[in-house]
N, CA, C and O atoms as a MOPAC input file, in Angstrom:
PM7 MOZYME 1SCF
protein

 N     51.83200 1   -11.24600 1    68.29600 1
 C     53.07600 1   -10.49700 1    68.21700 1
 C     54.27700 1   -11.43800 1    68.27100 1
 O     55.24500 1   -11.26600 1    67.52900 1
 N     54.20800 1   -12.43000 1    69.15000 1
 C     55.29100 1   -13.39200 1    69.29100 1
 C     55.49200 1   -14.20100 1    68.00600 1
 O     56.62700 1   -14.52300 1    67.65600 1
 N     54.42100 1   -14.52900 1    67.31000 1
 C     54.50900 1   -15.27700 1    66.05600 1
 C     55.20500 1   -14.46500 1    64.97700 1
 O     55.98800 1   -15.00800 1    64.19600 1
 N     54.92900 1   -13.17700 1    64.92700 1
 C     55.56400 1   -12.30400 1    63.93700 1
 C     57.06400 1   -12.23900 1    64.17900 1
 O     57.84800 1   -12.32100 1    63.23400 1
 N     57.46500 1   -12.09400 1    65.42200 1
 C     58.89300 1   -12.03800 1    65.75300 1
 C     59.56100 1   -13.35900 1    65.39800 1
 O     60.65500 1   -13.36600 1    64.83300 1
 N     58.92300 1   -14.46600 1    65.71700 1
 C     59.48900 1   -15.77400 1    65.38000 1
 C     59.63400 1   -15.94600 1    63.87800 1
 O     60.63000 1   -16.50400 1    63.41600 1
 N     58.65400 1   -15.47600 1    63.10300 1
 C     58.71800 1   -15.58400 1    61.65900 1
 C     59.88500 1   -14.77300 1    61.10400 1
 O     60.61000 1   -15.25000 1    60.23000 1
 N     60.07200 1   -13.55900 1    61.59900 1
 C     61.17200 1   -12.71100 1    61.13500 1
 C     62.51800 1   -13.33100 1    61.51500 1
 O     63.44000 1   -13.35600 1    60.70000 1
 N     62.63400 1   -13.82400 1    62.73100 1
 C     63.88300 1   -14.45600 1    63.16800 1
 C     64.18800 1   -15.67500 1    62.30800 1
 O     65.34100 1   -15.89500 1    61.93800 1
 N     63.17400 1   -16.46800 1    61.98500 1
 C     63.37200 1   -17.65500 1    61.15500 1
 C     63.86700 1   -17.27400 1    59.76100 1
 O     64.75900 1   -17.93400 1    59.22700 1
 N     63.30700 1   -16.22300 1    59.16400 1
 C     63.74500 1   -15.78300 1    57.84000 1
 C     65.19100 1   -15.28100 1    57.86000 1
 O     65.97500 1   -15.58700 1    56.96200 1
 N     65.53300 1   -14.50600 1    58.89400 1
 C     66.90000 1   -13.99700 1    59.00800 1
 C     67.88500 1   -15.15400 1    59.18500 1
 O     68.94700 1   -15.16500 1    58.56300 1
 N     67.54000 1   -16.11500 1    60.02200 1
 C     68.42600 1   -17.25800 1    60.24000 1
 C     68.60500 1   -18.07100 1    58.96100 1
 O     69.71100 1   -18.53200 1    58.67700 1
 N     67.53300 1   -18.25300 1    58.18400 1
 C     67.65100 1   -18.97600 1    56.91600 1
 C     68.60300 1   -18.26500 1    55.96200 1
 O     69.40700 1   -18.91200 1    55.29100 1
 N     68.51900 1   -16.94300 1    55.90000 1
 C     69.42200 1   -16.19200 1    55.03200 1
 C     70.86700 1   -16.32600 1    55.49400 1
 O     71.76500 1   -16.49900 1    54.67000 1
 N     71.10400 1   -16.24800 1    56.80900 1
 C     72.45900 1   -16.38600 1    57.33700 1
 C     73.02500 1   -17.77600 1    57.05500 1
 O     74.19300 1   -17.91400 1    56.69200 1
 N     72.20400 1   -18.78900 1    57.22000 1
 C     72.65600 1   -20.15400 1    56.95000 1
 C     72.99100 1   -20.31100 1    55.47600 1
 O     74.01200 1   -20.90700 1    55.13400 1
 N     72.14700 1   -19.78600 1    54.60100 1
 C     72.38200 1   -19.88100 1    53.16300 1
 C     73.68700 1   -19.18900 1    52.77500 1
 O     74.46800 1   -19.73000 1    51.99100 1
 N     73.92400 1   -17.99600 1    53.32100 1
 C     75.16300 1   -17.27400 1    53.01800 1
 C     76.37600 1   -18.01800 1    53.54700 1
 O     77.41800 1   -18.05200 1    52.89200 1
 N     76.25000 1   -18.61400 1    54.72400 1
 C     77.36000 1   -19.37600 1    55.28900 1
 C     77.70400 1   -20.59200 1    54.45500 1
 O     78.87900 1   -20.90200 1    54.26100 1
 N     76.68900 1   -21.28300 1    53.96000 1
 C     76.92800 1   -22.45200 1    53.10600 1
 C     77.61200 1   -22.02600 1    51.80800 1
 O     78.56500 1   -22.67400 1    51.37600 1
 N     77.14500 1   -20.96000 1    51.18800 1
 C     77.75600 1   -20.47900 1    49.94800 1
 C     79.20300 1   -20.05600 1    50.17900 1
 O     80.07000 1   -20.36700 1    49.36300 1
 N     79.48000 1   -19.35500 1    51.27600 1
 C     80.84300 1   -18.92900 1    51.57800 1
 C     81.74500 1   -20.13700 1    51.81300 1
 O     82.89100 1   -20.14600 1    51.36300 1
 N     81.25100 1   -21.14300 1    52.50300 1
 C     82.04100 1   -22.34800 1    52.74300 1
 C     82.35400 1   -23.09700 1    51.46600 1
 O     83.47000 1   -23.58800 1    51.29300 1
 N     81.39000 1   -23.19100 1    50.57300 1
 C     81.61700 1   -23.87300 1    49.29500 1
 C     82.62700 1   -23.09300 1    48.47100 1
 O     83.49300 1   -23.69100 1    47.83300 1
 N     82.53300 1   -21.76500 1    48.47400 1
 C     83.49700 1   -20.95500 1    47.73300 1
 C     84.90200 1   -21.13600 1    48.28300 1
 O     85.85000 1   -21.26400 1    47.50800 1
 N     85.05700 1   -21.15000 1    49.59200 1
 C     86.37800 1   -21.33600 1    50.19700 1
 C     86.93000 1   -22.72000 1    49.87300 1
 O     88.12300 1   -22.86300 1    49.60400 1
 N     86.08700 1   -23.72700 1    49.89600 1
 C     86.54300 1   -25.07900 1    49.57500 1
 C     87.01400 1   -25.15000 1    48.12300 1
 O     87.98200 1   -25.84600 1    47.81700 1
 N     86.33400 1   -24.43600 1    47.23500 1
 C     86.74800 1   -24.41400 1    45.83800 1
 C     88.06100 1   -23.70400 1    45.63000 1
 O     88.81700 1   -24.05500 1    44.72400 1
 N     88.35000 1   -22.71100 1    46.45000 1
 C     89.60500 1   -21.97600 1    46.32300 1
 C     90.79400 1   -22.75000 1    46.85800 1
 O     91.92700 1   -22.49400 1    46.45100 1
 N     90.56000 1   -23.69400 1    47.76200 1
 C     91.66700 1   -24.42700 1    48.37600 1
 C     92.44700 1   -25.23400 1    47.35200 1
 O     93.66700 1   -25.35200 1    47.46400 1
 N     91.77000 1   -25.78800 1    46.35900 1
 C     92.46200 1   -26.55900 1    45.33700 1
 C     93.34700 1   -25.70000 1    44.45900 1
 O     94.36800 1   -26.17700 1    43.96300 1
 N     92.98300 1   -24.45400 1    44.25600 1
 C     93.75400 1   -23.56200 1    43.39500 1
 C     94.97000 1   -22.99000 1    44.10900 1
 O     95.94100 1   -22.59900 1    43.46200 1
 N     94.92600 1   -22.93700 1    45.43400 1
 C     95.97300 1   -22.27100 1    46.20200 1
 C     97.32400 1   -22.96900 1    46.07500 1
 O     98.34800 1   -22.29100 1    45.99500 1
 N     97.35900 1   -24.29900 1    46.05300 1
 C     98.61800 1   -25.02600 1    46.06800 1
 C     99.33600 1   -25.08300 1    44.73500 1
 O    100.51400 1   -25.43900 1    44.68900 1
 N     98.67200 1   -24.75000 1    43.67300 1
 C     99.27400 1   -24.86500 1    42.35000 1
 C    100.18000 1   -23.67300 1    42.06400 1
 O     99.83200 1   -22.52600 1    42.34500 1
 N    101.34600 1   -23.96800 1    41.50100 1
 C    102.26300 1   -22.91700 1    41.09600 1
 C    102.56900 1   -23.11000 1    39.62000 1
 O    102.56000 1   -24.24100 1    39.13200 1
 N    102.83900 1   -22.02100 1    38.89700 1
 C    103.16000 1   -22.17700 1    37.48500 1
 C    104.47400 1   -22.94000 1    37.31900 1
 O    105.39200 1   -22.76100 1    38.12000 1
 N    104.57700 1   -23.77600 1    36.30500 1
 C    105.80400 1   -24.54200 1    36.11700 1
 C    106.98300 1   -23.63400 1    35.76200 1
 O    106.82500 1   -22.60700 1    35.10200 1
 N    108.14700 1   -24.03900 1    36.21100 1
 C    109.36000 1   -23.27800 1    35.93100 1
 C    109.78700 1   -23.56200 1    34.50200 1
 O    109.73700 1   -24.70700 1    34.05200 1
 N    110.20600 1   -22.52500 1    33.78500 1
 C    110.67600 1   -22.68500 1    32.42000 1
 C    112.14400 1   -23.07100 1    32.39100 1
 O    112.84800 1   -22.96100 1    33.39500 1
 N    112.58600 1   -23.51400 1    31.25700 1
 C    113.98400 1   -23.88400 1    31.09800 1
 C    114.80600 1   -22.63800 1    30.77900 1
 O    114.28000 1   -21.62500 1    30.31800 1
 N    116.10800 1   -22.74000 1    31.03500 1
 C    117.02600 1   -21.63200 1    30.77300 1
 C    118.06700 1   -22.12400 1    29.77900 1
 O    118.63100 1   -23.20600 1    29.94100 1
 N    118.31700 1   -21.31900 1    28.74600 1
 C    119.30400 1   -21.72400 1    27.74600 1
 C    120.73000 1   -21.45800 1    28.24700 1
 O    120.93100 1   -21.07300 1    29.39800 1
 N    121.71100 1   -21.66800 1    27.37000 1
 C    123.12300 1   -21.53600 1    27.74800 1
 C    123.49900 1   -20.11600 1    28.15700 1
 O    124.46700 1   -19.92100 1    28.89300 1
 N    122.75500 1   -19.13400 1    27.69500 1
 C    123.07800 1   -17.73900 1    27.99700 1
 C    122.29200 1   -17.18800 1    29.18300 1
 O    122.43100 1   -16.01000 1    29.51500 1
 N    121.47200 1   -18.01000 1    29.82400 1
 C    120.70400 1   -17.57300 1    30.98000 1
 C    119.35600 1   -16.97400 1    30.64300 1
 O    118.68500 1   -16.42300 1    31.51600 1
 N    118.95400 1   -17.07400 1    29.39100 1
 C    117.65300 1   -16.54700 1    28.97400 1
 C    116.59100 1   -17.63200 1    29.11300 1
 O    116.86400 1   -18.80500 1    28.85500 1
 N    115.38300 1   -17.24800 1    29.52100 1
 C    114.32600 1   -18.26100 1    29.62900 1
 C    113.90700 1   -18.76200 1    28.24900 1
 O    113.82600 1   -17.99100 1    27.29300 1
 N    113.64500 1   -20.04600 1    28.16400 1
 C    113.21800 1   -20.67700 1    26.91900 1
 C    111.74700 1   -21.00600 1    27.05100 1
 O    111.33400 1   -21.67000 1    28.00200 1
 N    110.95600 1   -20.54300 1    26.10100 1
 C    109.52500 1   -20.83000 1    26.11100 1
 C    109.22500 1   -21.72100 1    24.91700 1
 O    109.06600 1   -21.23900 1    23.79600 1
 N    109.15000 1   -22.98100 1    25.15500 1
 C    108.86300 1   -23.92200 1    24.08200 1
 C    107.58700 1   -24.67500 1    24.36200 1
 O    107.27200 1   -24.97200 1    25.51400 1
 N    106.86000 1   -24.98200 1    23.32400 1
 C    105.64400 1   -25.76800 1    23.45000 1
 C    106.03800 1   -27.23900 1    23.35100 1
 O    106.67600 1   -27.65000 1    22.38200 1
 N    105.66500 1   -28.01500 1    24.33300 1
 C    105.95800 1   -29.43400 1    24.27100 1
 C    104.76600 1   -30.15900 1    23.65300 1
 O    103.61000 1   -29.80400 1    23.88100 1
 N    105.07900 1   -31.17100 1    22.87700 1
 C    104.03200 1   -31.95100 1    22.23300 1
 C    103.48000 1   -32.96400 1    23.23000 1
 O    104.23400 1   -33.64300 1    23.92800 1
 N    102.17100 1   -33.05400 1    23.28300 1
 C    101.52100 1   -33.97700 1    24.20400 1
 C    101.27200 1   -35.31800 1    23.52300 1
 O    100.95400 1   -35.38400 1    22.33500 1
 N    101.42100 1   -36.36400 1    24.28900 1
 C    101.09100 1   -37.68300 1    23.76900 1
 C     99.57300 1   -37.84500 1    23.81300 1
 O     98.89500 1   -37.11600 1    24.53700 1
 N     99.04500 1   -38.77900 1    23.05600 1
 C     97.59100 1   -38.99000 1    23.08600 1
 C     97.07400 1   -39.34200 1    24.48200 1
 O     95.95900 1   -38.96500 1    24.84200 1
 N     97.88500 1   -40.06700 1    25.27700 1
 C     97.45200 1   -40.41600 1    26.62800 1
 C     97.33600 1   -39.15500 1    27.49700 1
 O     96.39400 1   -39.01900 1    28.27800 1
 N     98.30200 1   -38.23500 1    27.35300 1
 C     98.25700 1   -36.99300 1    28.13400 1
 C     97.06500 1   -36.13800 1    27.73100 1
 O     96.41000 1   -35.54100 1    28.58500 1
 N     96.78200 1   -36.07700 1    26.43600 1
 C     95.61200 1   -35.32600 1    25.95700 1
 C     94.33300 1   -35.89900 1    26.55000 1
 O     93.46600 1   -35.16100 1    27.01800 1
 N     94.22700 1   -37.22800 1    26.52200 1
 C     93.03500 1   -37.88300 1    27.04900 1
 C     92.90500 1   -37.62800 1    28.54600 1
 O     91.80100 1   -37.41600 1    29.04600 1
 N     94.03300 1   -37.64900 1    29.26600 1
 C     94.00100 1   -37.41000 1    30.69800 1
 C     93.58000 1   -35.97600 1    30.99500 1
 O     92.77200 1   -35.74500 1    31.89400 1
 N     94.11600 1   -35.01200 1    30.25300 1
 C     93.72200 1   -33.60700 1    30.45100 1
 C     92.24400 1   -33.39700 1    30.14900 1
 O     91.55400 1   -32.67100 1    30.86400 1
 N     91.76500 1   -34.03100 1    29.09400 1
 C     90.35500 1   -33.89900 1    28.74000 1
 C     89.48000 1   -34.47800 1    29.84300 1
 O     88.45700 1   -33.89100 1    30.19800 1
 N     89.87400 1   -35.62200 1    30.38400 1
 C     89.11300 1   -36.23400 1    31.47400 1
 C     89.11000 1   -35.33100 1    32.70800 1
 O     88.09400 1   -35.23100 1    33.39600 1
 N     90.23000 1   -34.67700 1    32.99500 1
 C     90.29600 1   -33.76800 1    34.13600 1
 C     89.36700 1   -32.57100 1    33.93400 1
 O     88.67400 1   -32.15700 1    34.86400 1
 N     89.35300 1   -32.01400 1    32.71500 1
 C     88.45600 1   -30.89000 1    32.42500 1
 C     87.00200 1   -31.29500 1    32.59200 1
 O     86.20900 1   -30.55500 1    33.17500 1
 N     86.64700 1   -32.47900 1    32.07700 1
 C     85.26900 1   -32.94200 1    32.20700 1
 C     84.88600 1   -33.16700 1    33.66400 1
 O     83.76100 1   -32.87300 1    34.06900 1
 N     85.82300 1   -33.68900 1    34.45000 1
 C     85.53600 1   -33.91400 1    35.86200 1
 C     85.36000 1   -32.59200 1    36.60300 1
 O     84.48700 1   -32.47400 1    37.46300 1
 N     86.18900 1   -31.59400 1    36.27200 1
 C     86.02100 1   -30.27000 1    36.88900 1
 C     84.67200 1   -29.67200 1    36.52700 1
 O     84.01100 1   -29.05800 1    37.36500 1
 N     84.26300 1   -29.85400 1    35.27000 1
 C     82.98100 1   -29.31700 1    34.83000 1
 C     81.83200 1   -29.98800 1    35.59100 1
 O     80.90100 1   -29.31700 1    36.03700 1
 N     81.90600 1   -31.32500 1    35.73500 1
 C     80.86500 1   -32.03000 1    36.47600 1
 C     80.84100 1   -31.61000 1    37.93800 1
 O     79.77100 1   -31.47800 1    38.53300 1
 N     82.01700 1   -31.40100 1    38.51400 1
 C     82.09300 1   -30.96600 1    39.90600 1
 C     81.47800 1   -29.57300 1    40.06700 1
 O     80.76000 1   -29.31500 1    41.03300 1
 N     81.76000 1   -28.68800 1    39.12700 1
 C     81.20900 1   -27.33400 1    39.17800 1
 C     79.68100 1   -27.37600 1    39.08000 1
 O     78.99100 1   -26.65700 1    39.80200 1
 N     79.16000 1   -28.21700 1    38.19100 1
 C     77.71500 1   -28.34100 1    38.06200 1
 C     77.08900 1   -28.90100 1    39.33000 1
 O     76.00100 1   -28.47900 1    39.72200 1
 N     77.76400 1   -29.84600 1    39.97400 1
 C     77.24600 1   -30.41200 1    41.21500 1
 C     77.21800 1   -29.35500 1    42.31800 1
 O     76.27300 1   -29.30500 1    43.10500 1
 N     78.25100 1   -28.50900 1    42.37800 1
 C     78.28400 1   -27.45100 1    43.38200 1
 C     77.15500 1   -26.44900 1    43.13600 1
 O     76.52000 1   -25.98600 1    44.08300 1
 N     76.90600 1   -26.11400 1    41.87600 1
 C     75.81700 1   -25.18900 1    41.56700 1
 C     74.47400 1   -25.80000 1    41.95200 1
 O     73.60400 1   -25.10200 1    42.47200 1
 N     74.29700 1   -27.08400 1    41.70500 1
 C     73.05100 1   -27.75200 1    42.07000 1
 C     72.88100 1   -27.77200 1    43.59100 1
 O     71.77100 1   -27.61600 1    44.09800 1
 N     73.99400 1   -27.96600 1    44.32000 1
 C     73.94300 1   -27.96400 1    45.78200 1
 C     73.52100 1   -26.60200 1    46.29100 1
 O     72.70600 1   -26.49900 1    47.20700 1
 N     74.07900 1   -25.54800 1    45.69300 1
 C     73.69100 1   -24.19900 1    46.09700 1
 C     72.21200 1   -23.94400 1    45.84000 1
 O     71.52800 1   -23.33400 1    46.66300 1
 N     71.72200 1   -24.41400 1    44.69300 1
 C     70.30100 1   -24.20900 1    44.37800 1
 C     69.41100 1   -24.95300 1    45.36100 1
 O     68.36700 1   -24.44600 1    45.77000 1
 N     69.83200 1   -26.17700 1    45.74400 1
 C     69.02600 1   -26.97800 1    46.65300 1
 C     69.05900 1   -26.43000 1    48.06900 1
 O     68.12700 1   -26.65800 1    48.84100 1
 N     70.12200 1   -25.70900 1    48.42300 1
 C     70.22100 1   -25.19000 1    49.80100 1
 C     69.36900 1   -23.94300 1    49.98600 1
 O     69.14600 1   -23.51900 1    51.12000 1
 N     68.89800 1   -23.35700 1    48.92200 1
 C     68.00700 1   -22.19300 1    49.04500 1
 C     66.61000 1   -22.69000 1    49.38400 1
 O     66.08200 1   -23.59700 1    48.74200 1
 N     66.04400 1   -22.09800 1    50.37200 1
 C     64.72200 1   -22.54900 1    50.83200 1
 C     63.59400 1   -21.90100 1    50.09000 1
 O     62.42800 1   -22.18300 1    50.37000 1

């Protein structure tokens, strides 16, 4: 009887630990998004907002592409961590 209770307690604890790890990873991922604010637009002479597309230099394009690739790799690593934490 004692072995059965220990087995059930162990399974419940594993599930709680797994959920806690997933919740912590999700919160850590949200922290980076929290500080970002949309850029302020320019205002013309009459006080109207101006929405213009700015041309990017090749260096800026390359930097943005590198950032996207790094985010993708980070996301894949987090998914792999979640898979490995499941028992």
